[in-house]
Residue frames relative to the residue before (quaternion, step in Angstrom):
aa qw qx qy qz dx dy dz
M 1.0000 0.0000 0.0000 0.0000 0.00 0.00 0.00
A 0.4549 -0.6959 0.4860 0.2694 3.57 -0.85 0.97
I 0.3430 -0.7231 0.5625 0.2074 3.54 -1.08 0.78
T 0.2420 -0.7898 0.5509 0.1194 3.59 -0.60 1.13
N 0.6674 -0.4818 0.3755 0.4260 3.54 -1.31 0.26
R 0.6292 0.5418 -0.3342 0.4459 3.58 1.06 -0.75
S 0.6805 0.4753 -0.3030 0.4682 3.59 0.89 -0.89
I 0.6061 0.5366 -0.3512 0.4705 3.59 1.09 -0.67
Q 0.6436 0.5208 -0.3157 0.4635 3.56 0.97 -0.89
Q 0.6475 0.5152 -0.3171 0.4635 3.59 0.97 -0.80
I 0.6213 0.5407 -0.3357 0.4571 3.58 1.03 -0.80
I 0.6724 0.4949 -0.2966 0.4636 3.57 0.91 -0.93
Q 0.6517 0.5158 -0.3175 0.4565 3.58 0.94 -0.88
E 0.6457 0.5051 -0.3155 0.4779 3.58 1.02 -0.77
Q 0.6306 0.5340 -0.3289 0.4572 3.57 1.06 -0.76
V 0.6391 0.5213 -0.3237 0.4638 3.58 0.96 -0.85
K 0.6440 0.5117 -0.3216 0.4691 3.60 0.96 -0.83
K 0.6281 0.5358 -0.3248 0.4615 3.56 1.05 -0.78
W 0.6507 0.5034 -0.3105 0.4762 3.59 0.98 -0.85
E 0.6562 0.5209 -0.3137 0.4468 3.56 0.91 -0.93
L 0.6487 0.5075 -0.3133 0.4728 3.59 1.00 -0.81
A 0.6437 0.5240 -0.3203 0.4566 3.58 0.97 -0.85
C 0.6430 0.5197 -0.3184 0.4639 3.58 1.03 -0.81
K 0.6504 0.5146 -0.3163 0.4605 3.59 0.99 -0.84
L 0.6685 0.5012 -0.2971 0.4622 3.57 0.97 -0.86
A 0.6997 0.4616 -0.2662 0.4760 3.56 1.11 -0.72
D 0.4964 0.6868 -0.4161 0.3298 3.59 1.23 -0.42
G 0.8265 0.1993 -0.1754 0.4964 3.53 -0.83 1.05
K 0.6453 0.5217 -0.3275 0.4518 3.58 1.26 -0.04
G 0.6125 -0.5488 0.3538 0.4456 3.55 1.27 0.17
A 0.6781 -0.5009 0.3492 0.4091 3.54 -1.31 0.27
Q 0.4316 -0.6866 0.5223 0.2636 3.54 -1.07 0.78
A 0.6074 -0.5500 0.4179 0.3923 3.55 -1.22 0.50
Y 0.4475 -0.6958 0.4979 0.2603 3.56 -1.00 0.85
D 0.0209 -0.7968 0.6035 -0.0219 3.57 -0.76 1.06
P 0.3754 -0.7131 0.5372 0.2489 3.60 -0.78 0.95
V 0.4229 -0.6624 0.5450 0.2922 3.56 -1.20 0.49
I 0.3943 -0.6698 0.5630 0.2809 3.56 -1.32 0.15
T 0.0890 -0.7828 0.6142 0.0461 3.58 -0.76 1.03
I 0.1461 -0.8120 0.5639 0.0376 3.55 -0.87 0.98
S 0.1097 -0.7296 0.6730 0.0522 3.51 -0.95 1.04
R 0.0115 -0.8390 0.5431 -0.0310 3.59 -0.87 0.79
Q 0.4390 -0.6342 0.5612 0.3002 3.50 -1.26 0.52
P 0.5704 -0.6042 0.4194 0.3656 3.61 -1.00 0.72
G 0.7588 0.3653 -0.2751 0.4638 3.55 -1.01 0.84
C 0.5485 0.5679 -0.4133 0.4537 3.58 1.27 0.03
N 0.5155 -0.6636 0.4490 0.3038 3.58 -1.13 0.59
T 0.0643 0.8551 -0.5111 0.0592 3.56 0.79 1.01
V 0.5933 0.5709 -0.3703 0.4301 3.60 1.05 -0.67
D 0.6654 0.4973 -0.2985 0.4699 3.58 0.95 -0.88
I 0.6416 0.5241 -0.3210 0.4590 3.57 1.01 -0.82
A 0.6725 0.4943 -0.2974 0.4636 3.59 0.85 -0.96
K 0.6445 0.5301 -0.3191 0.4492 3.58 0.98 -0.85
K 0.6987 0.4619 -0.2785 0.4700 3.60 0.89 -0.90
L 0.5936 0.5360 -0.3626 0.4784 3.59 1.12 -0.59
S 0.6371 0.5328 -0.3144 0.4597 3.55 1.01 -0.87
E 0.6784 0.5003 -0.2878 0.4546 3.57 0.92 -0.93
K 0.7332 0.4455 -0.2435 0.4523 3.59 0.88 -0.94
L 0.7661 0.3470 -0.1834 0.5090 3.59 1.05 -0.74
G 0.4133 -0.7057 0.4764 0.3229 3.58 1.22 -0.34
F 0.3969 0.7315 -0.4554 0.3161 3.56 1.20 0.59
D 0.4261 -0.6330 0.5740 0.2970 3.53 -1.36 0.37
V 0.2772 -0.7615 0.5661 0.1511 3.58 -1.12 0.67
F 0.0740 -0.7760 0.6262 0.0146 3.55 -0.93 0.99
D 0.0780 -0.8053 0.5872 0.0222 3.56 -0.65 1.11
K 0.7815 -0.3384 0.2434 0.4643 3.56 -1.34 -0.08
N 0.6600 0.5295 -0.3216 0.4250 3.61 0.88 -0.90
L 0.6768 0.4832 -0.2917 0.4727 3.57 0.92 -0.91
L 0.6698 0.5085 -0.3031 0.4482 3.58 0.89 -0.94
D 0.6654 0.5025 -0.3051 0.4600 3.57 0.95 -0.88
M 0.6242 0.5417 -0.3412 0.4479 3.60 1.01 -0.75
V 0.6530 0.4996 -0.3115 0.4763 3.59 0.97 -0.84
A 0.6755 0.5059 -0.2953 0.4479 3.58 0.93 -0.92
E 0.7219 0.4515 -0.2444 0.4639 3.59 1.04 -0.77
N 0.7325 0.3965 -0.2096 0.5121 3.58 1.14 -0.64
T 0.3756 -0.7670 0.4779 0.2055 3.58 -0.31 1.28
Q 0.6525 0.5283 -0.3193 0.4395 3.58 0.94 -0.87
L 0.6664 0.4874 -0.3031 0.4759 3.58 0.95 -0.86
G 0.6367 0.5345 -0.3241 0.4515 3.57 1.00 -0.84
T 0.6416 0.5173 -0.3126 0.4723 3.56 1.03 -0.82
S 0.6434 0.5265 -0.3172 0.4564 3.59 1.00 -0.82
V 0.6406 0.5243 -0.3213 0.4600 3.56 0.99 -0.84
M 0.6828 0.4734 -0.2901 0.4748 3.58 0.90 -0.91
A 0.6397 0.5397 -0.3251 0.4402 3.59 1.06 -0.73
S 0.6042 0.5703 -0.3560 0.4277 3.58 1.21 -0.37
L 0.6169 0.5298 -0.3398 0.4725 3.59 1.31 -0.14
D 0.4295 -0.6424 0.5444 0.3264 3.56 -1.21 0.40
E 0.7397 -0.4382 0.2625 0.4381 3.60 -1.27 0.23
R 0.6511 0.5156 -0.3254 0.4520 3.58 0.95 -0.83
E 0.6747 0.4953 -0.2955 0.4606 3.58 0.94 -0.89
V 0.6140 0.5339 -0.3432 0.4691 3.58 1.06 -0.73
S 0.6457 0.5305 -0.3113 0.4526 3.56 0.96 -0.90
I 0.6516 0.5100 -0.3114 0.4673 3.58 0.96 -0.87
A 0.6577 0.5102 -0.3050 0.4626 3.58 0.94 -0.91
E 0.6720 0.4974 -0.2980 0.4607 3.58 0.92 -0.89
E 0.6379 0.5211 -0.3288 0.4620 3.59 1.02 -0.75
L 0.6241 0.5361 -0.3371 0.4577 3.57 1.04 -0.77
V 0.6779 0.4849 -0.2920 0.4691 3.57 0.85 -0.97
K 0.6369 0.5330 -0.3268 0.4512 3.59 0.98 -0.84
S 0.6611 0.5059 -0.3159 0.4552 3.59 0.94 -0.84
L 0.6423 0.5148 -0.3222 0.4675 3.58 1.04 -0.71
V 0.6512 0.5044 -0.3095 0.4750 3.57 1.00 -0.84
D 0.6668 0.5180 -0.3036 0.4415 3.56 0.88 -0.97
N 0.7447 0.3872 -0.2149 0.4994 3.57 1.04 -0.77
R 0.3931 -0.7596 0.4427 0.2694 3.56 1.36 0.15
Y 0.2298 0.7933 -0.5279 0.1980 3.57 0.90 0.90
Y 0.7919 0.1501 -0.0902 0.5851 3.59 1.17 -0.26
S 0.6025 -0.5553 0.4250 0.3848 3.55 -1.26 0.35
A 0.4017 -0.7661 0.4609 0.1980 3.56 -0.77 1.08
Y 0.2467 0.7386 -0.5820 0.2345 3.58 0.54 1.17
K 0.6390 -0.5539 0.3745 0.3803 3.55 -1.16 0.65
F 0.6208 0.5553 -0.3424 0.4347 3.58 0.97 -0.86
F 0.7178 0.4525 -0.2700 0.4552 3.58 0.83 -0.91
H 0.5675 0.5550 -0.3905 0.4663 3.56 1.17 -0.46
H 0.6683 0.4835 -0.2915 0.4844 3.58 0.95 -0.87
L 0.6273 0.5381 -0.3302 0.4559 3.57 1.05 -0.78
L 0.6477 0.5199 -0.3072 0.4645 3.56 0.96 -0.90
M 0.6616 0.5044 -0.3076 0.4617 3.56 0.92 -0.89
A 0.6415 0.5271 -0.3252 0.4526 3.58 1.00 -0.80
I 0.6825 0.4775 -0.2872 0.4730 3.58 0.89 -0.93
A 0.6342 0.5219 -0.3279 0.4668 3.58 1.02 -0.78
A 0.6484 0.5163 -0.3137 0.4632 3.59 1.03 -0.81
I 0.6382 0.5239 -0.3216 0.4634 3.58 0.96 -0.87
A 0.6592 0.5169 -0.3050 0.4531 3.57 0.97 -0.88
Q 0.6259 0.5355 -0.3411 0.4530 3.59 1.07 -0.68
H 0.6634 0.4801 -0.3067 0.4851 3.58 1.06 -0.67
G 0.2849 -0.7902 0.4960 0.2201 3.57 1.14 -0.64
H 0.7446 0.4223 -0.2878 0.4293 3.56 -1.34 -0.33
S 0.5775 0.5876 -0.3656 0.4331 3.57 0.94 0.88
V 0.2328 -0.6926 0.6591 0.1780 3.49 -1.37 0.47
I 0.0991 -0.7957 0.5969 0.0272 3.58 -0.69 1.09
V 0.1320 -0.8173 0.5601 0.0287 3.57 -0.56 1.20
G 0.8637 0.1152 -0.1007 0.4802 3.55 -0.77 1.09
R 0.7199 0.4658 -0.3466 0.3803 3.51 -1.44 -0.28
G 0.5895 -0.6311 0.3605 0.3525 3.60 1.15 0.53
A 0.2306 0.8172 -0.5062 0.1509 3.60 1.18 0.44
G 0.6583 0.5203 -0.3112 0.4461 3.57 1.02 -0.77
F 0.6507 0.4840 -0.3090 0.4969 3.57 1.24 -0.39
I 0.6461 0.5335 -0.3018 0.4549 3.57 1.27 -0.39
L 0.7513 0.4020 -0.2130 0.4781 3.56 0.79 -1.03
P 0.5667 -0.5806 0.4521 0.3706 3.60 -1.13 0.61
P 0.6272 -0.5753 0.3662 0.3763 3.62 -1.01 0.72
A 0.6703 0.5115 -0.3066 0.4416 3.60 0.99 -0.78
Q 0.6828 0.5097 -0.2775 0.4438 3.57 1.21 -0.45
N 0.8068 0.1465 -0.0918 0.5650 3.58 1.22 -0.12
L 0.3764 -0.6539 0.5984 0.2695 3.53 -1.30 0.47
R 0.2164 -0.8126 0.5344 0.0848 3.56 -0.46 1.25
V 0.0424 -0.8243 0.5629 -0.0441 3.56 -0.45 1.27
S 0.1331 -0.7643 0.6267 0.0740 3.55 -1.04 0.85
I 0.1566 -0.7818 0.6000 0.0651 3.57 -0.80 1.06
I 0.0305 0.8103 -0.5806 0.0735 3.57 -0.65 1.15
A 0.0332 0.7638 -0.6445 -0.0129 3.55 -1.36 0.16
P 0.6165 -0.5369 0.4047 0.4098 3.61 -1.15 0.45
L 0.6463 -0.5547 0.3619 0.3790 3.56 -1.12 0.67
D 0.6683 0.5133 -0.3201 0.4330 3.61 0.82 -0.93
A 0.6437 0.5164 -0.3231 0.4632 3.59 1.01 -0.78
R 0.6680 0.4947 -0.3029 0.4661 3.57 1.00 -0.80
V 0.6108 0.5352 -0.3397 0.4745 3.56 1.09 -0.72
D 0.6294 0.5337 -0.3298 0.4586 3.60 0.98 -0.84
N 0.6414 0.5332 -0.3222 0.4478 3.59 0.97 -0.85
V 0.6697 0.4975 -0.2949 0.4659 3.57 0.95 -0.89
V 0.6195 0.5380 -0.3381 0.4609 3.59 1.02 -0.78
R 0.6842 0.4842 -0.2845 0.4653 3.58 0.91 -0.94
K 0.7067 0.4898 -0.2719 0.4322 3.57 0.91 -0.92
Y 0.8176 0.2723 -0.1131 0.4946 3.58 0.86 -0.97
G 0.4080 -0.7438 0.4534 0.2734 3.60 1.25 -0.15
V 0.4410 0.6812 -0.4646 0.3546 3.58 1.11 0.67
S 0.6309 -0.5212 0.4016 0.4111 3.57 -1.28 0.19
R 0.6308 -0.5313 0.3916 0.4081 3.59 -1.21 0.39
E 0.6253 0.5453 -0.3387 0.4438 3.57 1.02 -0.77
D 0.6726 0.4783 -0.2875 0.4859 3.57 0.93 -0.91
A 0.6471 0.5254 -0.3184 0.4514 3.57 0.97 -0.85
R 0.6508 0.5116 -0.3164 0.4632 3.58 0.93 -0.87
R 0.6460 0.5213 -0.3158 0.4595 3.57 0.96 -0.88
R 0.6478 0.5214 -0.3143 0.4580 3.60 0.96 -0.87
V 0.6785 0.5059 -0.2931 0.4447 3.56 0.84 -1.01
I 0.6803 0.4925 -0.2928 0.4571 3.57 0.85 -0.97
Q 0.6688 0.4980 -0.3057 0.4596 3.60 0.92 -0.88
R 0.6755 0.4931 -0.3019 0.4576 3.57 0.90 -0.90
E 0.6392 0.5157 -0.3338 0.4627 3.58 1.01 -0.74
S 0.6305 0.5255 -0.3249 0.4699 3.56 1.03 -0.78
D 0.6475 0.5203 -0.3116 0.4615 3.59 0.98 -0.84
R 0.6725 0.4972 -0.3025 0.4572 3.59 0.91 -0.88
Q 0.6427 0.5119 -0.3248 0.4684 3.57 0.98 -0.81
A 0.6475 0.5150 -0.3129 0.4664 3.58 1.01 -0.83
Y 0.6210 0.5503 -0.3309 0.4495 3.59 1.03 -0.80
I 0.6904 0.4674 -0.2798 0.4761 3.59 0.85 -0.97
R 0.6397 0.5240 -0.3237 0.4598 3.59 0.99 -0.82
K 0.6992 0.4964 -0.2736 0.4358 3.56 0.84 -1.02
H 0.8069 0.3435 -0.1557 0.4546 3.56 0.73 -1.05
F 0.7979 0.2505 -0.1342 0.5316 3.60 1.15 -0.48
N 0.3519 -0.7648 0.4748 0.2565 3.57 1.33 0.07
A 0.5550 0.5918 -0.3803 0.4440 3.55 0.97 0.91
D 0.4376 -0.6628 0.5426 0.2735 3.53 -1.33 0.37
M 0.4293 -0.7348 0.4711 0.2321 3.56 -0.52 1.20
L 0.7291 0.4384 -0.2330 0.4711 3.59 1.08 -0.70
D 0.4434 0.6849 -0.4644 0.3444 3.61 1.25 0.10
P 0.3693 -0.7675 0.4728 0.2258 3.65 -0.42 1.14
M 0.6049 0.5761 -0.3575 0.4176 3.60 1.16 -0.50
R 0.5909 0.5753 -0.3614 0.4351 3.58 1.27 -0.20
Y 0.7333 0.3952 -0.2107 0.5115 3.58 1.27 -0.19
D 0.4566 -0.6579 0.5267 0.2851 3.53 -1.28 0.47
L 0.8001 0.0787 0.0075 0.5947 3.54 1.16 -0.64
T 0.0562 -0.7778 0.6258 0.0160 3.57 -0.88 0.99
I 0.0901 -0.8162 0.5707 -0.0005 3.56 -0.73 1.09
N 0.2302 -0.7463 0.6132 0.1184 3.54 -0.88 1.05
L 0.3357 -0.7878 0.4833 0.1819 3.58 -0.35 1.23
A 0.5807 0.5654 -0.3856 0.4409 3.58 1.21 -0.29
A 0.6788 0.4791 -0.2771 0.4827 3.57 1.22 -0.52
Q 0.7811 0.0172 -0.0219 0.6238 3.57 1.14 -0.60
G 0.4869 -0.7087 0.4379 0.2626 3.57 -0.83 0.97
V 0.7787 -0.3588 0.2505 0.4495 3.52 -1.35 -0.06
D 0.6804 0.5012 -0.3057 0.4386 3.60 0.80 -0.96
A 0.6667 0.4843 -0.2985 0.4816 3.57 0.95 -0.88
A 0.6255 0.5389 -0.3329 0.4555 3.58 1.04 -0.77
V 0.6446 0.5216 -0.3150 0.4618 3.58 0.97 -0.87
D 0.6612 0.5014 -0.3072 0.4658 3.60 0.91 -0.89
T 0.6398 0.5261 -0.3189 0.4607 3.59 1.02 -0.80
I 0.6575 0.5062 -0.3040 0.4680 3.57 0.95 -0.89
I 0.6551 0.5129 -0.3163 0.4558 3.59 0.92 -0.86
S 0.6393 0.5165 -0.3260 0.4671 3.60 0.97 -0.81
A 0.6687 0.4907 -0.2947 0.4745 3.57 0.96 -0.89
W 0.6412 0.5231 -0.3263 0.4570 3.59 1.01 -0.78
R 0.6560 0.5087 -0.3178 0.4581 3.59 0.93 -0.83
A 0.6350 0.5120 -0.3248 0.4787 3.57 1.06 -0.74
R 0.6503 0.5027 -0.3132 0.4757 3.60 0.99 -0.82
K 0.6316 0.5373 -0.3289 0.4520 3.58 0.98 -0.82
A 0.6689 0.4909 -0.2965 0.4729 3.59 0.92 -0.91
Q 0.6443 0.5241 -0.3112 0.4619 3.56 1.01 -0.84
T 0.6695 0.4980 -0.2927 0.4669 3.56 0.96 -0.90
A 0.6495 0.5205 -0.3134 0.4572 3.58 0.97 -0.88
A 0.6609 0.5207 -0.3062 0.4454 3.58 1.00 -0.82
S 0.6931 0.4799 -0.2764 0.4615 3.58 1.14 -0.61
H 0.6502 0.5044 -0.3189 0.4702 3.60 1.27 -0.16
């Protein structure tokens, strides 16, 4: 079933209510344990949707993809609601992060991207989330997220697209190559970085070497290690 802008908006509104309820329940009980989020960068044609879904199921995390992030960035009312779900300290942290990115010119200073940065910073403050795409791993400080890159050989990714969309191999290959070029250009333009640079990630997984289930287990193990490391440093 196709996801409409209205249904995306409803998902975001429900998420904000969930955050607000969590804040009320935590009020007066002291600070919650700090948990890094998981950010996923992926080559087109990888089974990232399945990976994010299984991470959500096993960790109880919320998943934010390109559609959700773009809706928040484009809709002023939704963006305001997301920021309103933070307390004053969390808002300050999010604003400082965005200011540092602007000051260092890590991204193009368009209004849309300012809103996008604020949305991702807000999600990271709430924690317990998987953020897929939109350069989230290039936005958040390394200590605040586990940066995962999902890759696979071109032929394997083309096969995935053929199976998923029922298109010819020629059409699938063209789609994969074009989309990968677009994603690389996006990261270069807005973050002055190479999407394929392995040093930009904490974990790189080749799905041709280990399937979705093994990849999910590997990510969870790495996340738990990062969580323990982060907790020990606070």
